[in-house]
N, C-alpha and C positions, 0 to 999 in steps of 0.2 A: 504494499499500500504506500503510496507516494502523498506528502503532505505539500500542497499547495500554499502559500501565503504571500501576505503583503502587509506593511505596517507603514504607517503615516503620523506625522506630527499633530498633535492637538494643541491648539492654544486655549480655546474655552472648553474645560472639563463639564461644566455642568449643562453647557447648551447640547453637546453632543450626548450626555446621559439622556437628557429630555428627548432628543431626536431618536434615540435608539430604543427607547421604553414605549414609543408609539409604535413599533412593529415587531419587536423580537421578545422573546422569552426569556427572563432572567433565570440563570442557572445557579448562581451564588457568588461569594467574594472570597479571595484566597490569597495569602501572602505565600510567594514563591522564594525560596531560598537555593540559589544554584552554585554548585561548585563543578568547576569544569577541570578535569584532568589531561595531562597531555604527557605522551612517551618520546623519549628522544628519537624515535623512529617516525614520527608524526601522527600515530594514533591517538585518538582523543574520545573521550566520553564526559558525560556528565551525571551527577547525582542531586537531585532535587528534593527538598523537604518542603512539602505545602501545608500550611495552617489556615483553615478557615477563618473568616471573622464576619462581624454583621457590618455591614455599609450603610453607614447613616446617610449618605447623599441620595439614596433612593426614597421614593414616596412611602412605600411600605416595606421597609427591609426585613426580611426573614431574620428570625433570631437564631444564631449558629452556635452549637455546643460542639461538633464533630470533632474527633482526634486527628491529630497531624497523620500525613502520608507520605511515604518516601518512594522514589522511581529511581531507576537506573535507565540511562538513554544512551544510545549510539546512533549518530546520523551520519549519513554522507549528503553535505549540503552543497547547493549550487544556485548562484544568482543567474537569471536569465533577463536580458533588458531586451527590450522591444524598439524599434526604429525610433520611437520618441526618446528613448534612454531609460524608460519606466522599468524598475525590476521587480522581478517576481521572485521569490525564494522556492526551489523544488528540492524536497528533501526526501530521501529513503530513510525512514526512521524506524529503528527497533527501540521497543521501551518493555521493561517490565516493573511490576511493583516489588517492592521490599518491605520486610518486617521491621527491620533495621540495618541503618546503612554501614555501620561501624566495621562489620567483616569486609564488605566491598572496599571500604577506603581503606583498611589495612593491606588488603589484596593488593591494590592499586599501588600503595606507598612500597611495598615488598617487592615489586614488580617493575620498578624503575619509573612509574608514574609520578608526576608532581603537579601541584595544583598551578594552573594557568590563569585562572580568572575566576573570581566571585561576582555575583550579581544578584541584587534584591529586586524583587518585582511585586508590585501590590496590584492585584487583578479584579476587574469586575467582569464577570463572563454572560454572554448570552447566545441563544441559538435562534437563527432565522434560516428557515428552510434547511439548506445543506452547509450553511455557513456557520462556522463557530466564529463569535465577535468576542475579543477582550478589550477593554480599556484598562491599559496599564501605566502605572507610575514607575519609573525606573531610575532612582536616585543615581548620579546628580543630573540625569539628562532630561527629566520632565516627563510629560505625558504621551503616549501613543495609543494608536487604535491600530490593534492586530487583527487581521482577518484571515481565517485558514479554512481550506476545505480538503477533502481526500479523493484521489483517484487511483483506478487500478494500473495504470500506465502513465509514463510521462513523456510521450510523444507531442510534438509540436503542437497539433491540432488539440489535443486533451487539455494541454497546458494553458493555449489561447482562450480555450472554452471557459476554464476555470479563473482565468484572470479577469475575463469578461463578468464574470458573477462576482467576483470579490470589488472589482471597480464600482458594479452597480450599488452594491452594499455599502461602499464606501461614500458615495455621493447621497444615497439614502440616509447617512448619519450626519450629512451636513459637511462632508470635507470634499477636497478637490483632489484631483489628480496630482496637481502641483505640491500637495502636502506630503505624497509618499517619500518615505526615505528608502534609498538605495542601498546604504550600507548595513552591516550586519552591527548589533550591539557592542561586538567586541570592538571594532573599530571606532565607535563613537565612544565607548569609555577609555580607549587609549587616548584619544585626542582629548577627552574632557580631563582626565587624570594625569596624564603624561607619563604613563608607566608603559611597559613592554608587554601588553597583553598580545596574545595570539587570537 
């Protein structure tokens, strides 16, 4: 299964929330703590901890008391730009849930992996048709709208069709194609913090 996504800068968070609430189903709010590991031979992976929270910005936020969740993820990532230079991210993603991340962290350290990047992200999530919507706050970068859908193949026609779906939802949320960010978060964090992130 291939994950096809794009992200865009959000200037007015509350306006975007109001727009999305008109057409999408709210799924929940979660804080994601990501630790990215890299091996000397270039292999990369991620361990994520998710902690649900109650979102006060919503009109009727559900009360959340769920326990944290842990995930191990391996991705093959690719950015594909169209003729206008707008990039869509196409990922071959493999993921599994963990009951505890400590054993995997120990295994990675003992086998030559080191921490390459950490990222915090507070997320409000919605679903609209086949598109998953996340309004994310990523310190120190600000707010972003992430849109993703899934496809069985990553050929050009499938990717273009998915991009059109995502762009339509982006506009429905009140944003423009000009708001789309073509760079990975790692690049943005490297620029913002002046560190040698990969």
